[in-house]
C-alpha positions as MATLAB code, in Angstrom:
seq = 'MSNVRVRFCPSPTGNPHVGMVRTALFNWAYARHTGGTFIFRIEDTDIARDSEQSYQDLLASLRWLGMDWDEGPEVGGPHSPYRQSQRMDIYADIAKKLLDSGKAYYCYCSPEELEDRREKARAESKTPGYDGMCRDLTPEQITKHKSEGRAPVIRMRMPDTDWTWDDLVRGEVTFAAEHVPDYVIVRATGEPLYTLVNPVDDVLMEVTHVLRGEDLLSSTPRQLALYDALKAIGVAKGERPLYGHLPYVMGEGNKKLSKRDPESSLLMYREEGYLPEGLLNYLSLLGWSFGDDREFFSKEEMAKVFDVARVNANPARFDLKKCTAINAEWIRTLDHADLVKRLIPFLISDGVFSQEPTEADLEVLLKAIPLIQERMETLRQGVNMVSFLFTGNPGSPEFEIDPDESAKVLTADAQPVLIEALSALNGVSTWSAEAIEEVLRVALIDGLGLKPKVAFGPVRVAVTGRRVSPPLFESLEILGKVRSLSRIQAAII';
ca = [
      17.121   19.160   13.897;
      17.018   15.374   12.790;
      18.056   14.455   16.398;
      14.591   15.376   17.704;
      12.819   12.604   19.455;
       9.238   13.032   20.610;
       6.875   10.501   22.223;
       3.117    9.976   22.575;
       2.490    7.714   25.549;
      -1.133    7.062   26.386;
      -2.491    4.677   29.086;
      -4.885    2.052   27.635;
      -7.770    2.865   29.959;
     -11.200    3.502   28.395;
     -11.938    5.065   25.000;
      -9.366    7.348   23.290;
     -10.544   10.981   23.524;
      -9.857   14.125   21.457;
      -7.537   15.701   23.913;
      -5.356   12.655   23.626;
      -5.501   12.847   19.898;
      -4.453   16.590   19.858;
      -1.342   15.651   21.967;
      -0.375   12.866   19.457;
      -0.996   15.175   16.456;
       1.245   17.892   17.812;
       4.084   15.405   18.613;
       3.799   13.747   15.179;
       3.692   17.113   13.297;
       6.890   18.306   15.344;
       8.539   15.031   14.432;
       7.681   15.302   10.772;
       8.563   18.985   10.559;
      12.105   18.442   12.064;
      12.766   15.161   10.370;
      12.858   13.655   13.768;
      11.413   10.485   15.428;
       7.887    9.956   16.648;
       7.743    7.284   19.291;
       4.576    5.657   20.296;
       4.742    4.254   23.825;
       2.111    2.344   25.857;
       2.056    3.244   29.521;
       0.137    0.140   30.930;
       1.661   -0.285   34.349;
      -1.728    0.302   36.041;
      -2.970   -3.320   36.179;
      -6.277   -2.490   37.769;
      -7.314    0.070   34.926;
      -5.507   -1.028   31.891;
      -7.279   -3.315   29.317;
      -6.151   -5.138   26.263;
      -9.272   -3.851   24.419;
      -8.243   -0.214   25.110;
      -4.720   -1.045   23.837;
      -6.125   -2.359   20.604;
      -8.292    0.846   20.405;
      -5.359    3.024   20.663;
      -3.554    1.230   17.767;
      -6.684    1.239   15.692;
      -7.211    4.933   16.343;
      -3.651    6.023   15.300;
      -4.031    3.846   12.152;
      -7.474    5.398   11.370;
      -6.141    8.912   11.834;
      -3.091    8.139    9.507;
      -0.490    8.932   12.080;
       2.364    6.573   11.548;
       5.011    6.095   14.088;
       8.597    5.374   13.749;
       9.200    3.317   16.885;
       6.598    1.451   18.947;
       4.066   -1.452   18.977;
       3.897   -3.385   15.759;
       6.996   -1.294   14.425;
       9.695   -2.062   16.981;
      12.655   -0.029   17.306;
      16.066   -0.014   19.031;
      14.441    0.691   22.627;
      11.819   -2.067   22.619;
       9.605   -3.264   24.202;
       7.416   -0.184   23.879;
       4.817   -1.394   26.418;
       5.731   -0.589   29.953;
       4.288   -3.873   31.233;
       6.981   -5.610   29.419;
       9.656   -3.408   31.046;
       9.184   -4.158   34.676;
      12.713   -5.660   35.148;
      14.214   -2.314   33.901;
      12.196   -0.335   36.285;
      13.107   -2.598   39.185;
      16.682   -2.430   38.527;
      16.695    1.321   38.309;
      14.695    1.571   41.511;
      17.442   -0.340   43.231;
      20.147    1.809   41.824;
      18.406    4.803   43.077;
      18.040    3.257   46.477;
      21.661    2.106   46.649;
      22.765    5.689   45.718;
      20.600    7.378   48.283;
      18.607    9.189   45.738;
      15.599    7.275   46.848;
      14.650    5.576   50.277;
      12.086    3.257   51.808;
       9.075    4.958   53.377;
       7.218    3.025   55.935;
       4.457    5.558   56.871;
       0.970    4.190   56.715;
      -1.814    6.042   54.747;
      -3.570    7.090   58.048;
      -0.228    8.468   59.573;
       0.228   10.503   56.416;
      -3.201   11.985   56.368;
      -2.894   12.832   60.031;
       0.305   14.694   59.378;
      -1.290   16.456   56.348;
      -4.221   17.628   58.504;
      -1.845   18.860   61.091;
       0.113   20.836   58.546;
      -3.003   22.446   57.040;
      -4.027   23.395   60.541;
      -0.772   25.206   60.968;
      -1.100   26.752   57.490;
       1.841   24.812   56.279;
       2.333   22.984   52.868;
       0.634   19.698   53.355;
       3.103   17.602   51.357;
       5.168   14.633   52.665;
       7.264   15.857   55.721;
      10.316   13.600   55.102;
       9.610   11.382   58.178;
      11.430    8.394   56.785;
      14.313   10.148   54.977;
      16.961    9.272   57.473;
      15.716    6.337   59.444;
      18.181    4.546   61.777;
      18.684    0.792   61.505;
      16.647    0.254   64.632;
      13.778    2.186   63.303;
      13.828    0.266   60.088;
      13.991   -3.148   62.136;
      11.069   -1.926   64.215;
       8.941   -1.034   61.151;
       9.709   -4.332   59.537;
       8.699   -6.319   62.821;
       5.478   -4.498   62.599;
       4.823   -5.975   59.103;
       4.886   -2.557   57.417;
       5.393   -2.858   53.585;
       7.352    0.304   52.340;
       7.030    2.270   49.292;
       9.914    3.795   47.645;
      10.193    7.684   47.703;
      12.447    9.953   45.643;
      14.669   12.281   47.744;
      13.987   15.696   46.323;
      16.761   18.363   46.576;
      15.906   21.215   48.707;
      15.831   23.652   45.820;
      13.380   25.610   43.520;
      12.812   24.239   40.089;
      12.887   26.486   37.057;
      12.743   25.648   33.274;
      12.018   27.372   30.064;
       8.794   25.782   28.998;
       8.358   25.601   25.136;
       4.913   26.907   25.408;
       4.637   28.824   28.599;
       8.150   30.463   28.856;
       9.923   30.506   32.136;
       7.992   28.328   34.906;
       9.245   27.970   38.509;
       8.093   25.703   41.421;
       9.138   26.391   44.905;
      10.792   23.527   46.604;
       8.159   23.389   49.320;
       5.605   22.590   46.647;
       7.702   19.565   45.391;
       8.086   17.178   48.374;
       9.509   13.602   48.224;
       7.213   11.523   46.111;
       6.473    7.811   45.772;
       7.981    6.092   42.745;
       7.290    2.474   43.639;
       4.064    1.158   45.490;
       4.411   -1.065   48.610;
       3.421   -3.940   46.218;
       6.535   -3.354   44.135;
       4.510   -1.766   41.227;
       6.411    1.167   39.619;
       4.389    4.309   39.288;
       4.108    6.727   36.546;
       6.397    9.000   38.394;
       9.234    6.545   37.833;
       8.433    4.866   34.549;
       7.574    7.874   32.487;
      10.818    9.822   32.928;
      12.859    6.548   33.043;
      11.663    5.602   29.602;
      12.146    9.192   28.306;
      15.771    8.760   29.350;
      16.330    5.328   28.045;
      14.522    6.104   24.714;
      16.515    9.362   24.300;
      13.406   11.636   24.201;
      14.646   15.140   23.426;
      11.113   17.043   23.536;
       8.179   16.366   25.664;
       5.005   17.917   24.412;
       2.008   17.076   26.680;
      -0.980   18.349   28.517;
      -1.026   21.304   30.892;
      -2.362   18.848   33.633;
       0.919   17.246   33.821;
       2.666   20.731   34.412;
       3.253   20.180   38.107;
       4.997   16.761   37.497;
       7.796   18.411   35.478;
       9.950   19.354   38.577;
       9.788   15.723   39.835;
      10.892   14.455   36.392;
      13.811   17.090   36.171;
      15.024   15.855   39.601;
      14.736   12.173   38.585;
      16.618   12.946   35.279;
      19.402   14.606   37.403;
      19.449   11.464   39.679;
      19.544    9.123   36.760;
      22.569   11.068   35.212;
      24.337   10.942   38.645;
      24.155    7.206   38.722;
      25.113    6.810   35.073;
      21.835    5.922   33.452;
      20.991    9.338   31.750;
      23.443   10.994   29.305;
      23.082   14.285   27.585;
      20.893   17.055   28.318;
      17.456   16.976   29.986;
      14.471   16.906   27.623;
      12.750   20.204   26.742;
       9.239   20.394   28.001;
       6.248   22.203   26.422;
       2.812   21.969   28.081;
      -0.186   22.104   25.688;
      -3.193   24.278   26.710;
      -6.377   22.728   28.261;
      -9.173   21.800   25.831;
     -12.458   23.364   27.299;
     -15.924   22.030   26.941;
     -19.298   23.317   27.795;
     -19.568   25.752   30.705;
     -15.903   26.661   30.181;
     -14.910   23.443   32.100;
     -12.007   21.254   31.085;
     -13.293   18.707   28.454;
     -13.345   15.281   30.207;
     -13.871   11.623   29.205;
     -17.523   11.898   30.432;
     -18.182   14.548   27.843;
     -19.926   12.933   24.611;
     -17.969   15.264   22.363;
     -14.541   14.079   23.874;
     -14.959   10.445   22.563;
     -12.923    9.662   19.542;
     -15.145    6.618   18.938;
     -18.081    8.931   18.521;
     -16.541   10.922   15.687;
     -15.491    7.589   13.987;
     -19.066    6.015   14.315;
     -20.796    9.246   13.034;
     -18.579    9.377    9.984;
     -16.175   12.240   10.561;
     -13.278   12.136    8.333;
      -9.750   11.612    9.892;
      -8.636   14.736    7.786;
     -11.540   16.754    9.110;
     -11.055   15.820   12.774;
      -7.318   16.426   12.703;
      -7.687   19.658   10.888;
     -10.036   20.961   13.657;
      -8.009   19.596   16.595;
      -4.879   21.291   15.246;
      -6.652   24.627   15.721;
      -7.132   24.038   19.416;
      -4.133   26.081   20.612;
      -2.094   26.280   17.515;
      -2.282   28.600   14.409;
      -1.270   27.834   10.964;
      -0.774   31.486   10.196;
      -2.458   33.873    7.774;
      -5.703   33.151    9.284;
      -5.766   29.894    7.392;
      -7.989   27.218    8.974;
      -8.286   24.564    6.303;
      -5.229   22.369    5.727;
      -4.072   18.692    5.948;
      -1.916   17.249    8.671;
       0.793   17.067    6.049;
       0.543   20.716    5.377;
       0.469   21.312    9.113;
       3.719   19.386    9.595;
       5.586   21.540    7.142;
       5.005   24.717    9.134;
       4.536   23.289   12.703;
       6.284   25.381   15.203;
       5.902   24.840   18.869;
       6.457   28.602   19.386;
       3.128   29.168   17.779;
       1.237   27.000   20.417;
      -0.973   29.261   22.607;
      -0.746   28.894   26.244;
      -4.362   29.922   26.826;
      -7.170   27.278   27.127;
      -8.826   26.229   23.724;
     -12.555   25.748   23.675;
     -13.928   22.737   21.681;
     -16.630   23.900   19.393;
     -18.531   20.863   17.956;
     -20.285   23.023   15.269;
     -17.053   24.325   13.963;
     -15.492   20.817   13.882;
     -18.465   19.597   11.945;
     -18.283   22.498    9.502;
     -14.619   21.804    8.841;
     -15.462   18.110    8.464;
     -18.171   19.154    5.865;
     -15.587   21.124    3.937;
     -13.390   18.051    3.829;
     -16.222   15.898    2.463;
     -16.627   18.565   -0.259;
     -12.944   17.984   -1.324;
     -13.150   14.306   -2.003;
     -13.553   12.982   -5.422;
     -16.760   10.921   -6.089;
     -14.980    7.422   -6.129;
     -13.196    8.285   -2.894;
     -16.449    9.274   -1.174;
     -18.250    6.188   -2.397;
     -15.494    4.047   -0.938;
     -15.771    5.802    2.482;
     -19.608    5.514    2.513;
     -19.664    1.782    1.918;
     -18.745    0.638    5.424;
     -21.434    2.785    6.878;
     -24.012    1.413    4.382;
     -23.070   -1.930    5.431;
     -23.030   -1.309    9.133;
     -26.439    0.364    8.960;
     -27.827   -2.660    7.075;
     -28.505   -0.877    3.818;
     -26.113   -3.292    2.272;
     -26.014   -6.835    3.660;
     -22.615   -7.358    2.068;
     -20.185   -5.635   -0.201;
     -22.161   -3.782   -2.890;
     -22.615   -5.065   -6.285;
     -21.547   -3.329   -9.478;
     -25.109   -2.204   -9.916;
     -25.218   -0.710   -6.402;
     -21.952    1.041   -7.042;
     -23.321    2.602  -10.193;
     -26.353    3.911   -8.352;
     -24.210    5.327   -5.552;
     -21.914    6.952   -7.823;
     -24.802    8.683   -9.502;
     -26.218    9.942   -6.155;
     -22.993   11.501   -4.924;
     -23.261   14.707   -6.788;
     -26.711   15.056   -5.191;
     -25.582   14.681   -1.625;
     -21.928   15.737   -1.458;
     -22.660   19.403   -0.877;
     -25.276   18.721    1.789;
     -23.325   16.224    3.979;
     -21.552   17.189    7.102;
     -20.772   13.460    8.143;
     -20.729   10.056    6.257;
     -23.555    8.852    8.326;
     -25.750   11.723    7.136;
     -24.872   10.546    3.655;
     -26.227    6.985    4.483;
     -29.570    8.620    5.568;
     -29.712   10.587    2.344;
     -28.983    7.638   -0.139;
     -30.632    4.670    1.647;
     -34.045    5.052   -0.129;
     -32.317    4.168   -3.350;
     -31.408    0.696   -2.145;
     -34.179   -0.193    0.276;
     -36.495   -2.770   -1.366;
     -33.658   -4.484   -3.076;
     -32.859   -8.136   -2.533;
     -30.926   -8.399    0.770;
     -31.827   -4.922    1.790;
     -34.406   -3.695    4.261;
     -37.981   -2.899    2.860;
     -38.735    0.581    1.890;
     -40.565    2.437    4.707;
     -41.807    5.975    5.097;
     -40.893    7.655    8.373;
     -44.292    7.601   10.493;
     -44.031   11.176   11.613;
     -43.183   12.451    8.084;
     -46.145   10.442    6.782;
     -48.527   11.961    9.497;
     -47.372   15.569    8.573;
     -47.242   15.356    4.776;
     -49.219   12.320    3.489;
     -52.566   13.721    4.725;
     -55.994   13.538    3.015;
     -55.157   16.780    1.165;
     -52.118   15.117   -0.275;
     -54.061   12.387   -1.944;
     -55.104   14.401   -5.116;
     -51.454   15.587   -5.463;
     -50.282   11.945   -5.494;
     -52.938   10.777   -7.877;
     -52.215   13.587  -10.358;
     -48.427   13.017  -10.045;
     -48.702    9.280  -10.607;
     -50.821    9.948  -13.752;
     -48.337   12.472  -15.054;
     -45.248   10.486  -14.389;
     -46.703    7.362  -15.911;
     -46.799    9.139  -19.260;
     -43.070   10.050  -19.154;
     -41.271    8.079  -22.036;
     -37.779    9.296  -21.436;
     -37.024    8.966  -17.702;
     -34.870   11.952  -17.020;
     -34.686   14.491  -14.362;
     -35.632   17.189  -16.926;
     -38.615   15.220  -18.294;
     -39.850   14.412  -14.671;
     -39.532   18.088  -13.560;
     -41.393   19.309  -16.598;
     -44.454   17.033  -16.343;
     -44.753   17.474  -12.569;
     -44.640   21.216  -12.838;
     -47.323   21.088  -15.527;
     -49.656   18.701  -13.642;
     -49.163   20.051  -10.060;
     -48.354   23.688  -10.288;
     -49.953   24.713  -13.476;
     -52.805   22.131  -13.289;
     -53.595   22.125   -9.606;
     -52.480   25.686   -8.868;
     -50.053   24.542   -6.041;
     -47.081   26.081   -4.643;
     -43.886   23.988   -5.213;
     -43.607   23.030   -1.633;
     -47.174   21.817   -1.472;
     -46.938   20.276   -4.787;
     -43.611   18.323   -4.479;
     -43.547   17.593   -0.687;
     -46.018   14.590   -0.751;
     -44.106   13.034   -3.868;
     -40.778   13.558   -2.087;
     -42.090   11.815    1.191;
     -43.611    9.025   -0.934;
     -40.559    8.071   -2.812;
     -37.733    8.988   -0.340;
     -39.558    8.402    2.973;
     -38.526   11.754    4.264;
     -39.270   15.554    3.821;
     -35.555   16.159    3.557;
     -33.814   14.462    0.674;
     -31.549   14.948   -2.274;
     -33.002   16.934   -5.187;
     -36.333   15.343   -6.012;
     -36.197   15.116   -9.864;
     -32.664   13.778   -9.993;
     -33.642   11.211   -7.075;
     -36.625   10.075   -9.141;
     -34.290    9.590  -12.178;
     -31.835    7.471  -10.238;
     -34.558    5.487   -8.523;
     -36.170    4.446  -11.770;
     -39.540    4.661  -13.224;
     -40.945    1.364  -12.034;
     -39.973    1.923   -8.260;
     -40.769    5.493   -8.295;
     -44.335    4.852   -9.484;
     -44.799    1.869   -7.192;
     -43.862    3.870   -4.148;
     -46.334    6.756   -5.146;
     -49.100    4.184   -5.761;
     -48.432    2.670   -2.324;
     -48.727    5.997   -0.698;
     -52.288    6.669   -2.228;
     -54.960    5.412    0.092;
];
């Protein structure tokens, strides 16, 4: 199956979203499974909506996710360029050939006329699609329309036949001819539309399998017809591509996940510190099954077994809690040095480090990893857990106790606890977690008769700034005696 050629062809409009990433992943996995070719193509013919920033974000997103492409931007390939905005001459040439062959025609109908006729069709309980008014204009009618200054669009002439194909995900699908009327392929401005450029590039780039979202299911009959027309004029060769339409990804309220939903933004996951491995692992489960009830695997393991036949046609619900749980599981698999490396950019972006960490900073961070790794769900949570170890250092923010935590824990009743803890810790000669725990238990639990939560809570808030932190005694050991005692002293009124 090494002749398999699939494509991922997003439009650079807005932030990349998780539904788009799932489509890319399934195509990538199928290409890798079959030894085929994964084409990355940019569909940027919508001048009003496309942006260079969004284009750069798309490239950065695929690089961050670790999905390499065989042909496309920055890689090149035999069918370059891979940005549609750089292929306009190709589309103009093919549009002309379609016109010359009678497969397409100029339509001079105004938007108002089209809407009036659609309303009339609805009133008569007919299908409100284009009625073919301009299909067979006489030379005199064309001259009249031109004299009126009408700028025509180009419409594809659809055969009067039903359209049936064997969808790779949904099985046999049929659209009746009345539901697939003649459609516009080039605007009156001369801009080619998705309806032309997408299937034309699939033909020219020799795409064999099209895996895409269910929202594009209704466009498939048009693309099949255009493929047949391109074959008739000698542009297309070989068989039509095979189509598979991936299930919708649903959000809250059983509605389709949209770009407006916060959990749909890929940027959000990157900023919050989800691992690419964790996010891709979860997205692969939205409509596909590894088999044997297995839910934890890498994209490389997925590619080894990926089968389009195991894609479920039913809508898949996006569950942020499950996504986060899988991400946490991935964090737990990282070795300590790798986790340190992944945390550093977040520590810098959050201002904990003003620049690349020193050797001393790295040593402290490496010691802290065993304390936080099992507790982290995202990398940003890890930053919150370890920042107290670095605040107060040169170039780092000053150490501060969360005001709400202080108000709840560092009350007047906590003062005797802090005073006794300071005295006990001051006498520790070998500063280790074991020694720290021993003296604090003797002083606060045995000496003051306190329960552990009441005894250690004020000390925890005084030295870490929060009620929730890594294990207290180990944290004190890493923080060091001088800074630990200084923070407890500062919390005593």
